[in-house]
N, C-alpha and C positions, 0 to 999 in steps of 0.2 A: 550346282549345277553352272551359276554363276561365276563363281572361282575358275570352273573349266575353263567358261568361255572367254576372261579375261587371261589368262595366262594363255591360251591361245591364243590369241590376237601379238600379248606380248610376243609370244615367240614366233610369226609369222613374222610381226614388223621389225623382227631384228635378219633374221632370214631374207627378206625382202632387200634391205639395202644395200647389197651389192650389184642388184642390178635395178632397182631404183635410181641409186645415186649418175651410174649415167646418164640416163636420161635426164636428168634434171641437171645435170650440166651442159649435155646439149639446148637443153631450152633456155637456160643464159645465156649460150652463147648464138640459141639465133636470136633473144632478142635483142643482141646490140648487133647480129648482122643484119636483123630484116626488118623492120617497123610490124609492130602487131597487126592491123589493116593491108598488110601487104601482098599482093600476091606470093607466095613463092616459086621459083622457076623449077623443070619439070626435074633438073637433080637434084634440085633440097628434098622434094619430096620423094622421090628414089630412096634418097639414102636416108631419110629418117625413118620410110616405109620397111625398107632391110632392116634397118640398127633395131627397129622395136622386135622385127622378125625373128631376128639374134637372138635378142633376148627372154623373148618370150620361149623362144623353140630351148633355148640352155634351161631358163629355172624347168621349163618341164620334162628335160632330160633328168635333171637332178631331181625332182619330184619322182619320177615315173622309178628309178633306182634305189633311191631312198637313200642316196649317193654317191659311189665311184661304178659306172657298171661292172659288174666283174660277170654277166651270161647274158643270154641271148634273149630269156624271159625277165620282163623289169620285175623288183625286186616286190613291188605293190601285187604284183599278180602271181608270186608264188605259191607255195604249195601248204607255207605257214599261216596264210590267210583264212579265213574259211573262204565258200562262197557266196555268202551274200556279202561278207566285205569287198571281197574283188568284185561282185558287181557294183557298190559303191563306188568304186575306183573305175569301174569301166564307163560308169556313168559323169565321171568326173572329166575324164577323157573325152568324151565328149563335148558334152558341155563347153570345157575350156577351148577346144579345140577351135567353137565355135565364138567363146567368148578373143581368142584371140584373132583369128579373122577380123572380130571390128574394129578391134583394136589398131591392127594392120591399115585397116580403111579410115579409121579418124586420121591414120598419122597423115596420111596421102591425102586425106582431104581437108582436115582442118588443121591440125599442129601438134608440135609434139607433147606441151604440157595438158594438151586438154587430155591426148594418150596418157601419158601418166597418171593424171587426176582419175580416169577410168581403171586402169591397172590394179590403182592402188585399190582402191575401192574393193570392185569384182574380187583380188585375191584374198583381201582381209573377210569380207563379207564368204565370198566363196569356199575359202577352208575352215574358217568357226564353224560355218556348218555341216563340214565332211567331217573334220575331227571331231565334234559332240556325237554328230552320229553312227562314227566308227568306233568313238572312247564304248557308248552305249552297246552298241552290237557284242562290243570284245567283252565288258563286265558283266554282258547277260550272257554269251557262251560260259565264261569262267563261271558261272556259278551253276548253268546248266550240269557241265564237266563235274563239278565238285560236290555237288548237291546230292541231298542220299538217293540212289535210283527208284524208291519205289516211290517216293517224293518227285521228281522227274517224271514218271511213266504215270502219276497219278494213281497211286497203288496206296489202298489202307493198309500201315505193315501192322494194324490189328490181326486182319484177315489173312496174313503167311502162316503157316504152319511154325511147329516151333523148331527151334534151331537144338539139337544135341550138341551136348558139350560132354569131354570127358578131360578130368583132370589126374596127370600121369606125372607122377617122381621119375629121375632119372633111371636109365633100365627097368622104366615099369614097376618099381617096388612097390609092394604090399603093406595096407596098414598104413600110411602116414596121416595121420590128424589133422587134415586141414581146415584154415581158420580164412573168411574172406571178409575184411572189414570188419573183424571180434568174431563176428559170427560163425559157430562153428560149425561145415557142412557134413562131416563122415570122413569117411578112409579112402584114402590111395588105390586101386582108380575109383573117382567118382565120380559118378555120370548123373545129368541132370540137362534143363532145359534151359532156354534162353529169360523164359519166364517166371520158373521155377526159382530162378538164382536170384531174380532181381524182386521175387515178391518174396524173398527170406534176406537179402544183405540189402542195407540202412545204408546210402552213401554217406561218406565223410566228411563233411567241411575243412576249409582250409589250417585249422588248428589243428585238428586232431591228424591233418595229411603230414602235415610241419611236423607233429612229434612224432612221428614214428621214421617218417625221413631225415632228422637232427639232431634225434636225440644224441646223449651225450654219455648216458646211461652204460657203461663197459657189458653189461651183461648186454644190450641190444645193437652192438654190431659186433663183429669179429675181423681183425688182422689178418688179411694171408702173408704166410712166404713172401708174396711177390711185391708185397706194399701196400695192394687194393685193400677194401675193406668191401665188407657183403653185412647185410641189415638180418635182422629179424624177420620184415617185412618186404617183400620182396612185390616189384608195381606188375598191374596185373590188364594192359591195356586194350581188352579184347575187342576183335573187330568184328563187328557185325554183316553183312552186303545185306543192302534194303532193310536197315533196321536203324531206330536212332536210338543209341542207352550213351547215359553218360560212366563211360567206362575210366574214363581218368583218373579219376581217387577212388581205384579199386586197388587192394592190396591186398596180397596173402601171406598166412603164416606156415607152418610144418614143424608137426614134432613124429618122432617116429621113433615108438617105445619109447617116449618118456625122454629119448635125445633133443635139446633144439638145435632147431635147424636154419641158416641162413640163408638167402635169395637174392638178386639181384632184378633180374624178369626174367617173365616167364615168354615164352615162344608157341608159336601156334600154325598147325597145320588142316587140312580140311580133306582127308582122305575116305576113300569111300566108305557107306557103311555095313560090308556085310556083301552080298549082294543086291543091296537093295541098291536105286538110283540116287537114294537119297546121301548128305554129306555129311560127317560128324567133324567138328571144330575138336579138336586133339590141342589142350594145351599144357604142355612141358614144364613144367617149374625145374626151374634150375638148383635149386635144395641141393643143400651142401652139408653135416653134420661132421661140425671140427672136432666132437669129442671121439670120432671116430679113426680121426688120422692117428690118435695117440698107438690105437688098437690095433691099426692096419700095419703103423711101421714096427711095430713091439713082432705082430706076425712075423715079418720080412726080414725080421734082423734075427727071430730065429731060422727062417730059412735059410739065410747068410751062414749065418753058423755050424747050420747041417747041412752044408754045400747045397742047396736048394733040396733035398733029399728030405721031402714031407711024405709025412700020414695022411690016412684018409682023416680023421680028425680036422687036421691042420684045412687040409684042403674044404671042407664044408665048410669050417670057419671063414675062413678068406671069402668062400663064392657067398655067405650070407649075406656080405657087404655089398654084392652086388657090383654095379659100373666103378661104384667108389674104389673097388679096392681091384679090377681086372682090366680098366682104361687106365693106371696110374704107369 
C-alpha cells in the first residue's frame, strides 16, 4: 500500500510539472515587479486569476479525458469503468471544482505563490487518495470477476450436485483403456462424476509432471510426419464451473487393443444429458495410434492397386479404424 502511494506521488508530481512551472515563473516575475507587502493593481489581480483559471481548466480537461479528447463523453466516465469508479470520478470533479474556485479566489485576494502552494498540496493529496481508492476498487472487481462463481455467490461447492463426465476417443471409438495420472479408470466411452474422479485419481507433483512432459525415451513420444511431437501422456485440464479443482496437473493415456496411443490435449464440451436439463462434460481425447498408420496405409495401397474396387472385407477392416481412417 505504501509503495502504491509513493509511486502515485511520483507520477502525479511529474505530470504536474507542466502546469506548475508557469506559475512558479510568474511568481518569480511578481517578486521583481511588486514587493510582497504591496497592493497589486486590479490588472495584475485579473491577470493572475485568469492564468490560474486557465491552468486549472486545462489540467482538469486532460485528467477527465485521460489524454486528448476523442469523444463527447470523458474517458473517465466511459463504460470501461464500473459505476462505483465512475462515482469516485464524479465526486472528484465536484471537489476539484470547489478547490479550483478557492484557487482563483486565492490568486485574486492574496498572490500567486500562495495559490501555487495550495494547488500542489491539493493535487498531490487528492490524487493520491483517488488513485488508491480506484486501484483498490479495481482490484476488488477483478477478483470478483475472476474468482470461483460459487465462492463469489457465497455457495458451498460441497453442496452442489456432482458433475457428470464422459471421456471419449475421436469418433467415439469404444474399448480404449483410459489412465489418468497413472490410475486405470476403465474403457472408453468412460463415464463418471467429478467427485468419483478425484476420489480415485492422485494428483502428480512437479517431478512426475516433468517426467511425462520432458521424457526423451523414444517409446514415450512419436514424431509426426509434419515434424511435430506427440507424447504418451496428454494434458487434461478439465474446467469445472463453480467448482475448484486442481486440474492443471492431470494427464491422460490411452491404449486401444494393446496399441499405444499418443496425445497432446483434450477438448471439452457441455451438451445436454438427453431430455434432462442437466449437462454432461464430454472430454474428447485427441489420442492417435501411430501403429495403425502403417496398417491404414497398407489398406489404402491395396485399394489404389485395385483401382479402389474393394470388397466387403476391406471396407469392414477400414471402418474398424474409425475416424483415423475415414478422415484422411
